[in-house]
N, C-alpha and C positions, 0 to 999 in steps of 0.2 A: 357361237352364240353372240359373241361380240360383233361379228360382221353383220348379223341379222339386225342387231340393235342400231348400228350405224345406218344401214340401208333403210330401215323403217324411219329413222329420224330424218334422213335426206328426203325420202318420199313425202313425209308429212310436211316438211319445210317447203318443198316445191309446191305442194297442193295449197298450202297457206298463202304463199306468195302470189300464185296465179288467181286465187279467189279474191284476194284483197286488192288486186291491181285493177283500177278502173280505166287505165289507158289502153286496154285491149279491146276497145270498141271498134267494130268494123265500120259502122256508120250510125249517125243519129240525125234527127231533124226535129224542128219545132215549127208548127203552123199556128198562126193566130187568125181565126175566122171571126169577122166582125159582121154585125147586122147591117146589110146594105141600105136599109131605110133610115138608119140612124146617121150614117156618114157616107162620104164618098169612098172611104177605105173599105175594101172587101176582105183582103187577106194578105198576110205576110208569111212567106215561106223561107225558112232558114235551114239550108241543107248542110252547111258546114259551120259548126259552132266554134269559131275561132276568130280572133281579131284580124281584120283585113279581108275576110271572106265576103262574098257577095250574097245578099238576100234579095229575093223577088218580092216586090210590093205591088199588089194589084189594087188599083183604084177603079172607080166606075168608068172612067174615060181612057185610062192608059195603064200600062205595066211599066214600072221603073225598076232599075237595079240600084240597090243601096249598099254601100260598103259598111261593114260592121266596124265601128270606131272603138267601142269598148264592150266587154262582156264580163259580167260578174254572175254570181249565183242568183242575184236578185233582179238584174235588168240587162237589157241589150240596148245599146245606143248605136244608131245607124244613120247614114246620110247619103243622099243621092238626088241629083237633078233638082236642087233647090228645096228639097224636103228633108227635114230632120225628124226622126222618130225615136222615141224612147219606150221600149216595151218592158213592162213589169213581168218577169218570168213566173211569179207566184200567183198574181191576181188576174193577169191578162189585160190589165189596163194599158192603153197605148196613148202616149202624148204625141200629138202631131203639130209640128211647127212648119208653116209655109210662109216665108216672108215675115210679115208682122202679125200673122194670125196664128192662133193657138186653138187646138181642139183636143178634148180628152174623150176616148172611146173605150168601152168595155168589149173585150173579145173573148172567145173560147179558145183555150190552149189545147193543142193536140201534140204530145211529145212521144217520140219513139226512139229507142236506143237498142242496138244489137251488136 
């Protein structure tokens, strides 16, 4: 009886640890799709959600690679080829800095995690 109690406790403990662990994600991505008539920014695709990873940024005239500089629960900051982007992960608002120009765009967020 004592052995059954220990086994059950170990089993429940293992199940609890695996269900509470969020680091067992195989892959995840975030896409930000923007209105092409509103801005030259069409889409940002982030396939690897970690600092130093590369995001694909599609503009009307070109595709650029941007390095993720910082990543928090609220925003992603990235930079590449003279363009700096700050994406709000909750609202979908994107701030675009190119040289001395600034633009703010609203985009639709598509998140997937498995």
